[in-house]
C-alpha positions in Angstrom: 4.4 9.0 8.6 3.3 8.9 4.9 4.0 5.9 2.7 3.0 4.7 -0.7 1.0 1.5 0.0 -1.2 -1.1 -1.6 -4.1 -2.7 0.4 -4.8 -5.9 -1.5 -3.5 -8.0 -4.4 -5.2 -8.1 -7.8 -6.7 -5.7 -10.3 -7.7 -3.1 -7.6 -4.8 -2.9 -5.2 -5.8 0.6 -4.0 -2.3 2.1 -4.4 -1.9 5.5 -2.7 -0.3 7.6 0.0 -1.5 6.6 3.4 -0.5 7.1 7.1 1.4 4.2 8.5 3.4 3.8 11.8 7.0 4.9 11.8 9.3 1.8 11.8 10.6 0.5 15.1 14.2 -0.6 15.0 15.7 -4.0 15.6 19.2 -4.1 17.1 20.8 -4.6 13.7 18.9 -1.9 11.8 19.2 1.8 10.9 16.3 4.2 10.8 16.8 6.2 7.6 15.0 9.4 6.7 14.2 8.7 3.1 15.3 11.5 0.7 14.6 9.5 -2.5 13.3 6.1 -3.6 13.4 4.6 -7.1 10.7 2.5 -8.7 11.3 -0.7 -10.6 9.1 -2.9 -12.8 8.6 -5.4 -10.0 6.8 -2.7 -8.0 4.0 -2.9 -10.4 4.0 -6.7 -10.5 3.9 -7.1 -6.7 0.4 -5.6 -6.1 -0.9 -7.6 -9.1 0.0 -10.7 -7.2 2.6 -12.0 -9.6 5.1 -12.8 -6.9 2.6 -13.5 -4.1 3.8 -17.1 -3.5 7.4 -15.9 -3.2 7.5 -12.4 -1.7 5.8 -12.0 1.7 4.1 -8.8 2.8 1.7 -7.8 5.6 -1.1 -5.7 4.0 -1.3 -2.8 3.7 2.3 -2.9 2.4 4.7 -0.1 1.5 6.0 -0.3 -2.1 9.5 0.3 -3.4 12.9 -1.2 -2.5 15.6 1.3 -3.7 16.3 3.9 -1.0 18.7 6.8 -0.3 18.6 9.0 2.7 20.2 10.0 6.1 20.5 7.8 9.2 18.6 9.3 12.1 18.9 6.4 14.6 20.8 3.2 14.9 20.0 -0.1 16.7 22.1 -1.3 19.6 24.2 -3.7 17.7 25.0 -1.5 14.7 28.8 -0.7 14.3 29.3 0.5 10.8 27.0 3.5 10.6 26.0 6.4 12.8 23.3 9.1 12.8 24.0 11.7 10.1 25.5 9.2 7.6 24.2 9.4 4.1 23.4 5.9 2.9 21.7 3.9 0.1 20.4 0.4 0.0 18.0 -2.1 -1.4 15.1 -3.4 0.7 14.0 -5.9 -1.9 12.7 -9.3 -0.6 12.8 -8.0 3.0 9.0 -7.6 3.4 9.2 -3.9 3.7 9.2 -0.9 1.4 11.1 2.3 0.7 8.6 4.9 -0.7 8.0 6.4 2.6 9.2 9.2 4.9 11.3 6.8 7.0 12.6 3.2 6.4 14.1 0.6 8.7 17.3 -0.7 6.9 19.3 -3.7 8.1 22.9 -2.7 8.5 24.0 -5.6 6.3 22.3 -4.2 3.2 23.4 -0.6 3.5 26.4 1.3 2.1 27.6 4.8 2.3 26.2 7.0 -0.5 29.0 8.1 -2.9 29.8 11.8 -2.3 29.6 12.7 -5.9 26.0 11.5 -6.2 22.9 13.3 -5.0 20.2 11.4 -3.2 18.1 11.0 -6.4 21.0 9.5 -8.3 22.0 7.2 -5.4 18.4 5.9 -5.1 18.4 4.9 -8.7 21.2 2.4 -8.2 20.7 -0.4 -5.7 18.2 -2.7 -7.6 19.8 -2.4 -11.0 23.3 -2.3 -9.6 23.0 -5.4 -7.5 21.0 -7.2 -10.1 23.7 -6.5 -12.8 26.5 -7.4 -10.4 25.0 -10.7 -9.3 24.0 -11.7 -12.8 27.2 -10.7 -14.6 29.8 -11.5 -11.9 28.3 -14.2 -9.7 26.1 -16.2 -12.1 27.8 -15.6 -15.5 31.4 -14.9 -14.3 31.9 -12.4 -17.1 35.5 -12.1 -18.1 37.5 -9.7 -20.4 37.0 -10.5 -24.0 33.6 -12.2 -23.7 30.5 -11.0 -25.5 27.4 -10.1 -23.4 24.0 -9.4 -24.8 21.9 -6.9 -22.8 18.5 -6.4 -24.4 16.6 -3.2 -23.9 19.7 -1.2 -23.3 18.0 2.1 -22.7 15.9 0.8 -19.7 16.8 0.9 -16.0 18.6 -2.4 -15.9 20.1 -2.0 -19.4 21.7 1.3 -18.8 23.6 0.0 -15.8 24.3 -3.5 -17.0 25.9 -2.2 -20.2 28.3 -0.1 -18.2 29.1 -2.9 -15.7 29.8 -5.4 -18.5 32.1 -3.0 -20.1 33.9 -2.5 -16.8 34.4 -6.2 -16.6 36.1 -6.0 -20.1 33.3 -7.5 -22.1 32.1 -6.6 -25.6 28.4 -5.6 -25.3 25.5 -6.0 -27.7 22.1 -4.5 -27.1 18.7 -3.6 -28.6 17.0 -0.2 -28.5 14.8 2.1 -30.5 16.1 4.6 -33.1 15.8 7.4 -30.7 18.0 5.8 -28.1 20.9 4.5 -30.2 23.1 7.3 -29.2 22.4 6.9 -25.5 23.3 3.2 -25.4 26.4 3.8 -27.5 27.5 6.5 -25.1 27.2 3.9 -22.3 29.6 1.6 -24.1 27.5 -0.7 -26.2 29.6 -2.1 -29.1 26.8 -3.7 -31.2 23.5 -1.8 -31.2 20.5 -3.3 -33.0 17.6 -1.0 -33.7 14.7 -3.3 -33.1 12.4 -1.2 -35.2 14.6 -2.0 -38.2 16.2 -5.4 -37.5 15.6 -8.5 -35.4 18.6 -9.1 -33.1 18.6 -12.9 -33.7 19.3 -12.2 -37.4 22.2 -9.9 -36.6 24.1 -11.0 -33.5 26.3 -14.1 -33.3 28.9 -15.7 -31.0 27.8 -14.4 -27.6 28.9 -15.9 -24.3 26.2 -14.4 -22.0 22.6 -13.3 -22.4 20.9 -11.2 -19.7 17.2 -11.9 -20.0 15.3 -8.6 -19.5 12.5 -8.9 -22.0 9.2 -10.8 -21.8 7.7 -12.8 -24.6 9.8 -14.9 -26.9 13.0 -12.8 -26.8 14.7 -15.3 -24.4 14.1 -18.2 -26.7 15.3 -16.3 -29.7 18.5 -15.3 -27.8 19.5 -19.0 -27.7 20.4 -18.7 -31.3 23.0 -16.0 -30.8 25.0 -17.9 -28.1 28.0 -20.1 -28.5 28.0 -23.7 -27.0 28.8 -23.6 -23.3 27.4 -20.1 -22.8 24.9 -18.9 -20.2 21.5 -17.3 -20.0 20.7 -15.4 -16.8 17.1 -14.3 -16.8 15.8 -11.5 -14.6 12.2 -11.8 -15.7 11.5 -15.5 -15.6 10.4 -18.1 -16.2 11.2 -19.2 -12.6 12.9 -22.6 -12.4 13.1 -25.5 -10.0 16.6 -24.4 -8.8 15.1 -21.1 -7.6 12.3 -22.9 -5.7 14.9 -25.2 -4.0 17.1 -22.2 -3.1 14.2 -20.6 -1.3 13.1 -23.8 0.3 9.7 -23.6 -1.3 7.4 -26.6 -1.3 7.5 -29.5 -3.7 4.5 -28.3 -5.6 6.0 -24.9 -6.4 9.3 -26.5 -7.4 7.3 -28.8 -9.8 5.3 -25.8 -11.2 8.4 -23.7 -11.7 10.1 -26.6 -13.4 7.3 -26.8 -15.8 7.3 -23.1 -16.4 11.0 -23.2 -17.4 10.9 -26.5 -19.3 10.7 -24.9 -22.7 13.7 -22.5 -22.4 15.7 -25.1 -20.5 15.2 -27.7 -23.3 16.0 -25.2 -26.0 19.2 -24.1 -24.2 20.2 -27.7 -23.5 20.1 -28.6 -27.2 22.9 -26.0 -27.7 24.8 -26.8 -24.6 23.7 -23.5 -23.0 22.8 -23.2 -19.3 19.7 -21.3 -18.1 19.1 -19.8 -14.7 16.6 -17.4 -13.2 18.1 -14.7 -10.9 16.3 -13.1 -8.0 18.4 -10.2 -6.7 19.4 -10.2 -3.0 20.3 -7.1 -1.0 24.0 -7.0 -0.2 25.7 -4.0 1.4 29.2 -5.2 0.7 28.5 -5.5 -3.0 26.7 -2.2 -3.0 29.9 -0.6 -1.5 31.9 -2.1 -4.4 29.4 -0.5 -6.8 29.8 2.8 -4.9 33.5 2.8 -5.7 32.7 2.5 -9.4 30.3 5.3 -9.1 32.8 7.5 -7.2 35.4 6.9 -9.9 32.8 7.6 -12.6 33.4 4.2 -14.2 29.6 4.0 -14.1 27.1 6.8 -14.1 23.4 6.7 -13.1 20.9 7.3 -15.9 17.7 9.0 -14.7 14.7 9.4 -16.9 12.2 11.3 -14.7 11.8 12.4 -11.1 8.4 12.6 -9.4 7.6 14.4 -6.2 6.4 12.3 -3.3 2.8 13.4 -3.6 2.8 12.0 -7.2 4.5 8.7 -6.3 1.7 6.6 -7.8 2.1 8.4 -11.1 5.8 7.3 -11.1 4.6 3.7 -11.1 2.1 4.4 -13.9 4.7 6.1 -15.9 7.2 3.2 -15.5 4.5 0.8 -16.5 4.3 2.4 -20.0 7.8 0.9 -20.7 9.3 3.9 -22.3 11.7 5.2 -19.6 15.3 5.9 -20.5 17.1 4.8 -17.4 15.5 5.0 -13.9 12.4 6.6 -12.5 12.8 8.1 -9.0 10.5 9.5 -6.4 12.0 12.5 -4.5 10.7 12.5 -0.9 12.8 15.2 0.8 
């Protein structure tokens, strides 16, 4: 079968469509014919070697984690799905990829595709949906009446997180460019800062939660908009020692990650604000909960551009430009 793979880490990873063996199933897995697979910023970071100490792949490795398709075969211990079921899932952190004609999907990470979504729409959801759910519900415990800051509101994670925070009853602030103010407002953002005209740290005040989605000094600046006792949940780093311990990494990596996060941790601590790095985990039960919100149209997917399978590498290149409004998806079937 065909898959989008990279052959090595570094500046020349040789990303392209190649022939790879069709997956063989374990007892607890589904063989899914992939109809669509979304791309995420981490798909460009992995071949560069950014997460090489943390994410384990056998090279050449298939890229992508978001998947939507149809079950064609089930393992001997699978009970919740059958051939013919339309499903979606995240394969992130499982040592396998989704931008391929077929994917082996553990039963525990899959959920039935909402009937009102096509495969492209469904494929756009798992990474951003689960990340938003775990950041806002599990880590930050967002409650009605709180204020949540979601920077880069027109991006893939931003468009979903704004809607989910609103579903949880929060007031949402975000940043975007002039051209996207209407989009983020339509998703429910209450306070919108046009970053081309104003600096968010000079405008926003009294927030309870910051979702870290921007690199550079945005995370440090966001400390100033938070109330004492508030929380920063970062999706882009810096990695911290708690993350190293949770993954049972060696002492040296825990020490290094602690150094990496020392500056933001100290800044946050001075204002009695907690800092945590979040690495999304696949979870079929949570994805089923998200599916219910999609069915009821409490949340809608936002898709920027769809690439055909033969142009999958271009999808990554387009995403790397950082101008996508919502998700970028590869349509395979």
